[in-house]
C-alpha positions as CSV (number, residue, x, y, z in Angstrom):
1,M,-18.4,14.4,-26.0
2,V,-20.3,14.1,-29.3
3,E,-17.8,15.4,-31.9
4,G,-15.7,12.5,-33.4
5,R,-18.0,9.8,-32.2
6,Q,-18.7,8.8,-35.8
7,N,-15.1,7.6,-35.9
8,R,-15.7,4.7,-33.7
9,R,-18.4,2.0,-33.6
10,Q,-21.7,3.2,-32.1
11,G,-22.0,1.5,-28.8
12,Q,-24.8,1.0,-27.0
13,G,-18.9,4.9,-5.8
14,A,-19.3,1.6,-4.0
15,N,-16.7,-1.0,-3.3
16,V,-17.7,-3.7,-5.7
17,A,-15.8,-6.4,-3.8
18,T,-17.7,-5.7,-0.5
19,G,-20.8,-3.8,-1.5
20,G,-19.8,-1.1,1.0
21,P,-19.0,2.5,0.2
22,H,-15.8,3.3,-1.8
23,I,-14.7,6.7,-2.8
24,P,-11.8,6.7,-5.2
25,V,-9.1,9.3,-5.0
26,M,-10.0,12.7,-6.6
27,L,-13.4,11.5,-7.9
28,D,-14.9,14.9,-8.4
29,P,-11.8,16.3,-10.4
30,V,-11.7,13.1,-12.4
31,L,-15.4,13.4,-13.4
32,T,-15.0,17.1,-14.2
33,A,-12.0,16.3,-16.5
34,M,-13.8,13.4,-18.1
35,A,-16.9,15.5,-18.9
36,A,-18.7,12.2,-19.8
37,G,-22.1,12.3,-21.6
38,E,-24.9,9.8,-22.1
39,G,-23.7,7.0,-24.4
40,D,-20.0,7.9,-24.4
41,V,-17.7,5.0,-24.9
42,I,-15.2,5.1,-22.0
43,V,-12.4,2.9,-20.8
44,D,-11.6,2.6,-17.1
45,A,-8.1,1.2,-17.5
46,T,-7.7,0.4,-13.8
47,F,-11.0,-0.9,-12.6
48,G,-9.9,-1.8,-9.1
49,A,-12.8,-1.4,-6.7
50,G,-14.9,0.2,-9.4
51,G,-15.3,3.7,-7.9
52,Y,-14.7,5.7,-11.1
53,S,-16.6,3.1,-13.1
54,R,-19.7,3.3,-11.0
55,A,-19.8,7.1,-11.2
56,L,-19.4,7.0,-15.0
57,L,-22.0,4.3,-15.4
58,D,-24.4,6.5,-13.3
59,Q,-23.8,9.2,-16.0
60,G,-24.9,6.9,-18.7
61,A,-21.6,5.9,-20.2
62,Q,-20.9,2.7,-22.1
63,L,-18.0,1.4,-20.0
64,Y,-15.1,-1.0,-20.8
65,A,-13.4,-1.8,-17.5
66,V,-9.9,-3.3,-17.6
67,D,-8.1,-5.0,-14.8
68,R,-5.4,-7.7,-14.6
69,D,-6.3,-8.7,-11.1
70,P,-8.7,-11.7,-11.1
71,D,-10.0,-10.7,-7.7
72,A,-11.1,-7.2,-9.0
73,L,-13.1,-8.8,-11.8
74,V,-14.8,-11.3,-9.5
75,G,-15.7,-8.5,-7.2
76,A,-17.3,-6.6,-10.0
77,A,-20.2,-9.0,-10.3
78,P,-22.7,-6.8,-8.4
79,L,-21.9,-3.8,-10.5
80,Q,-22.2,-5.7,-13.7
81,A,-25.5,-7.1,-12.6
82,K,-26.8,-3.5,-12.0
83,Y,-25.5,-2.3,-15.4
84,P,-25.7,-5.4,-17.7
85,E,-26.0,-3.4,-20.9
86,Q,-23.4,-0.7,-20.1
87,L,-20.5,-2.5,-18.4
88,V,-18.1,-4.8,-20.1
89,L,-15.3,-6.3,-18.0
90,L,-11.9,-7.0,-19.8
91,S,-9.3,-9.2,-18.2
92,G,-5.8,-8.1,-19.0
93,R,-3.1,-5.4,-18.6
94,F,-4.0,-1.9,-19.6
95,S,-1.1,-1.9,-22.1
96,Q,-3.2,-4.4,-24.0
97,V,-6.2,-2.1,-24.2
98,E,-6.3,-1.9,-28.0
99,H,-6.3,-5.7,-28.3
100,L,-8.9,-6.1,-25.6
101,L,-11.2,-3.6,-27.2
102,S,-10.8,-5.0,-30.7
103,A,-12.4,-8.3,-29.5
104,H,-15.6,-6.2,-29.0
105,D,-15.2,-4.4,-32.3
106,I,-14.2,-1.1,-30.6
107,E,-11.6,0.9,-32.4
108,R,-12.1,4.4,-31.0
109,V,-13.3,5.7,-27.6
110,D,-14.5,9.0,-26.2
111,A,-12.4,8.9,-23.0
112,I,-9.9,6.9,-21.0
113,V,-9.2,7.2,-17.3
114,A,-6.6,5.4,-15.2
115,D,-5.6,5.5,-11.5
116,I,-2.0,4.2,-11.6
117,G,-0.5,2.1,-8.9
118,V,-1.6,-0.4,-6.3
119,S,-5.2,-0.5,-5.2
120,S,-6.3,-0.2,-1.6
121,M,-7.9,-3.7,-1.9
122,Q,-4.5,-5.2,-2.8
123,I,-2.7,-3.4,0.0
124,D,-5.3,-4.4,2.6
125,Q,-5.0,-8.2,1.8
126,A,-2.0,-9.6,3.7
127,D,-1.8,-12.7,1.4
128,R,-1.2,-10.4,-1.6
129,G,2.2,-9.4,-0.1
130,F,2.1,-5.7,-1.1
131,S,2.4,-4.1,2.4
132,F,5.1,-4.3,5.1
133,L,2.4,-3.4,7.6
134,R,0.7,-6.8,7.2
135,N,2.8,-9.9,7.3
136,G,2.2,-12.2,4.4
137,P,3.9,-14.0,1.5
138,L,6.3,-11.7,-0.4
139,D,4.3,-11.6,-3.6
140,M,3.1,-8.2,-5.0
141,R,1.8,-9.6,-8.3
142,M,-1.2,-7.7,-9.5
143,A,-2.1,-10.4,-12.0
144,Q,-1.3,-13.2,-9.5
145,T,0.9,-14.9,-12.1
146,G,4.6,-14.8,-13.1
147,P,7.7,-14.0,-11.0
148,S,6.9,-12.6,-7.5
149,A,8.8,-10.1,-5.4
150,A,10.3,-13.1,-3.5
151,D,11.7,-14.4,-6.8
152,V,13.3,-11.0,-7.4
153,V,14.8,-10.6,-3.9
154,N,16.1,-14.1,-3.8
155,H,17.5,-14.5,-7.3
156,V,18.4,-11.1,-9.0
157,A,22.1,-10.4,-8.9
158,R,23.1,-7.9,-6.2
159,P,24.2,-5.1,-8.6
160,D,20.9,-5.3,-10.5
161,L,19.0,-5.4,-7.2
162,T,20.8,-2.2,-6.2
163,R,19.7,-0.5,-9.4
164,I,16.1,-1.7,-9.1
165,I,15.8,-0.4,-5.5
166,G,17.8,2.8,-6.3
167,I,16.0,3.8,-9.5
168,L,12.4,2.6,-8.9
169,G,12.4,3.2,-5.2
170,E,14.5,6.3,-5.2
171,E,16.3,4.8,-2.2
172,R,19.5,6.6,-1.4
173,Q,20.9,3.6,0.5
174,A,20.0,1.1,-2.2
175,S,23.5,-0.4,-2.3
176,R,23.6,-1.1,1.4
177,V,20.0,-2.5,1.3
178,A,20.9,-4.8,-1.6
179,A,24.1,-6.0,0.1
180,E,22.2,-6.9,3.3
181,I,19.5,-8.7,1.2
182,A,22.2,-10.7,-0.6
183,A,23.9,-11.6,2.6
184,R,20.7,-12.8,4.3
185,R,19.4,-14.8,1.3
186,E,22.6,-16.8,1.4
187,K,21.5,-18.2,4.7
188,A,17.8,-18.6,4.0
189,P,15.5,-17.3,1.2
190,F,13.1,-14.4,1.9
191,E,9.5,-15.6,2.0
192,T,7.5,-13.0,3.9
193,T,6.9,-9.2,3.9
194,E,7.9,-9.1,7.5
195,Q,11.3,-10.7,6.8
196,L,12.1,-8.1,4.1
197,A,10.8,-5.2,6.0
198,A,13.0,-6.2,9.0
199,C,16.0,-6.6,6.8
200,V,15.6,-3.1,5.3
201,E,15.0,-1.5,8.7
202,S,18.2,-3.1,10.0
203,V,20.1,-1.2,7.4
204,I,18.3,2.2,7.3
205,G,17.0,2.3,10.9
206,R,14.3,4.6,12.3
207,R,14.7,8.1,13.4
208,G,12.2,9.9,15.6
209,G,11.2,12.4,12.9
210,D,10.8,9.8,10.1
211,K,7.3,10.0,8.5
212,I,7.6,6.9,6.5
213,H,8.7,3.3,7.2
214,P,12.3,2.6,6.2
215,A,11.1,-0.2,3.9
216,T,8.6,2.0,2.0
217,R,10.9,2.7,-1.0
218,T,12.2,-0.8,-1.3
219,F,8.7,-2.2,-1.4
220,Q,7.7,0.4,-3.9
221,A,10.6,-0.5,-6.1
222,L,9.9,-4.2,-6.1
223,R,6.2,-3.7,-6.8
224,I,6.9,-1.4,-9.8
225,Y,9.5,-3.9,-11.1
226,V,7.4,-7.0,-10.7
227,N,4.4,-5.5,-12.4
228,R,6.3,-3.5,-15.1
229,E,4.3,-0.5,-14.0
230,L,6.3,2.2,-15.8
231,E,6.4,0.2,-19.1
232,E,2.6,-0.4,-18.7
233,L,1.9,3.3,-18.2
234,A,4.1,4.3,-21.1
235,E,2.3,1.8,-23.4
236,L,-1.1,3.0,-22.3
237,L,-0.3,6.6,-23.0
238,L,0.8,5.7,-26.5
239,A,-2.2,3.6,-27.1
240,S,-4.6,6.4,-25.9
241,E,-3.3,8.6,-28.8
242,R,-4.5,5.9,-31.3
243,L,-7.8,5.1,-29.5
244,L,-9.2,8.5,-28.7
245,V,-11.6,10.3,-31.0
246,P,-11.1,14.1,-31.7
247,N,-12.0,15.9,-28.4
248,G,-11.6,12.6,-26.6
249,R,-10.2,12.9,-23.1
250,L,-7.3,11.1,-21.4
251,V,-7.3,11.5,-17.6
252,I,-4.5,10.0,-15.5
253,V,-4.1,10.0,-11.7
254,T,-0.6,9.1,-10.4
255,F,0.8,8.6,-6.9
256,H,4.5,9.0,-7.1
257,S,7.1,11.1,-9.1
258,L,8.2,8.3,-11.4
259,E,4.7,7.9,-12.8
260,D,3.9,11.6,-12.9
261,R,7.1,12.3,-14.9
262,L,6.0,9.9,-17.6
263,V,2.6,11.5,-17.9
264,K,4.0,15.0,-17.8
265,K,6.6,14.2,-20.4
266,F,4.0,12.6,-22.7
267,F,1.6,15.6,-22.6
268,Q,4.4,18.1,-23.0
269,D,5.7,16.2,-26.1
270,R,2.3,15.6,-27.6
271,S,0.9,19.2,-27.0
272,E,3.8,20.8,-29.0
273,Q,4.3,21.1,-32.7
274,T,7.6,19.5,-33.6
275,S,9.8,19.1,-36.7
276,G,12.5,16.7,-35.5
277,S,11.0,13.3,-35.4
278,R,13.4,10.5,-36.5
279,H,10.3,8.8,-38.0
280,L,9.6,11.6,-40.5
281,P,11.5,13.4,-43.2
282,P,13.6,16.4,-42.1
283,Q,11.8,19.7,-41.6
284,Q,8.3,18.1,-41.8
285,T,6.2,19.5,-39.0
286,V,4.0,17.3,-36.7
287,D,0.9,18.8,-35.3
288,P,0.0,18.5,-31.6
289,T,-2.1,15.4,-30.8
290,F,-3.2,16.7,-27.4
291,V,-4.3,20.0,-25.9
292,C,-3.8,20.3,-22.2
293,P,-6.2,22.8,-20.5
294,K,-4.0,22.8,-17.4
295,R,-0.3,22.8,-17.7
296,T,0.3,21.9,-14.0
297,A,-1.0,18.8,-12.2
298,I,-4.2,19.0,-10.2
299,K,-3.8,18.0,-6.5
300,A,-6.3,16.7,-4.0
301,E,-8.1,19.3,-1.8
302,R,-7.2,19.4,1.9
303,H,-10.6,18.0,3.0
304,E,-10.1,14.9,0.8
305,I,-6.5,14.4,2.2
306,A,-7.9,14.6,5.7
307,D,-10.4,11.9,4.9
308,N,-8.1,9.8,2.8
309,S,-4.3,9.9,3.3
310,R,-3.7,8.1,0.0
311,A,-4.8,11.3,-1.8
312,R,-1.9,13.3,-0.3
313,S,0.5,12.2,-3.1
314,A,-2.1,12.1,-5.9
315,K,-1.7,14.2,-9.1
316,L,-4.2,14.4,-11.9
317,R,-3.2,15.4,-15.5
318,F,-5.5,15.4,-18.5
319,G,-5.5,16.2,-22.1
320,L,-8.0,16.6,-25.0
321,R,-7.2,14.7,-28.3
322,T,-6.9,16.8,-31.4
323,Q,-7.6,15.8,-35.0
324,A,-3.9,15.2,-35.8
325,A,-2.8,11.8,-36.8
326,P,-1.2,9.7,-34.1
327,R,2.6,9.9,-33.9
328,A,4.9,6.8,-34.0
329,G,4.6,4.8,-30.8
330,D,8.2,5.1,-29.5
331,L,8.9,4.2,-25.9
332,S,12.2,6.1,-26.1
333,L,10.2,9.2,-25.4
334,F,9.9,8.2,-21.8
335,G,13.5,7.5,-20.9
336,L,12.5,4.3,-19.1
337,P,15.3,2.9,-16.9
338,N,17.4,0.1,-18.4
339,L,16.8,-2.7,-15.9
340,P,17.3,-6.5,-16.2
341,A,14.4,-8.1,-17.9
342,L,11.8,-9.7,-15.7
343,D,11.5,-12.4,-18.4
344,A,14.7,-14.0,-16.9
345,L,12.7,-15.1,-13.9
346,K,9.7,-16.4,-15.9
347,G,10.3,-20.0,-14.8
348,M,9.5,-19.0,-11.3
349,G,6.2,-18.3,-9.7
350,A,2.8,-19.8,-10.4
């Protein structure tokens, strides 16, 4: 990825937390889409266990790895020790990527990759409170600060809780689930994942043919809400348009329909020539800012799904940045749900 590199400053597979093997979802398709070259400046916007980062570093990239989870950055020490000149760790949300890079005098990059959603490391730790399969505090905070899932469950008004669970969890019985939560929290606050999972299961129940736990959608909704995951993704997509050099690549892996819809909508909008922007004079055409080699999402191969069940729902979309000027960064493009602001709960949590 050489063309366009003059537009930014010339820069110079294992689980990093445990030292053991870690194969991220759809690694081979991601690397193919990235087409990284020696010396390319790349952002791994969701460092996690470092699987994508390790592979890109092995290819000679200059890597800026972003993560808001302090545990992920602490676990990155062995990888940073191996690549001291190539790897720069950035603590923060990926919606802040422009600000984080500017601190290192980086204005343009050759590629950005992001694996959206909760990491296996977070799910596997009971004390992080992401999973109903492991009893722990009802937390779910990726950054380990701010309002927790317990704060939301115990204090958000019942109608708003219904909307959070129904919209972000796509739970058809959201009203009944919210009603039961509201009734139980009057007697005692929710403190653990086990308590919430039992509450939801009492409403939805289990059927013999059910493939997922009845609490799955409620837990998904709370996690997305607590971490502002949809807003974060939308802001990252808009930032990528400003950061990428011509021919730069944006590669996004998602794991549920809400995320994938945002990515699909962004690429569809940005790969078309338009003349109807409210930010521009009437009739002025706007050139595409991305070219998408594949119009449909790439899915994991059967052999990968057999080895890693998390890959079953994964979808990869990617686009190549054109030379067109960035468009106005307007979140209205994404049609994000109008939910109560998490800021109202800021006084809660560590």
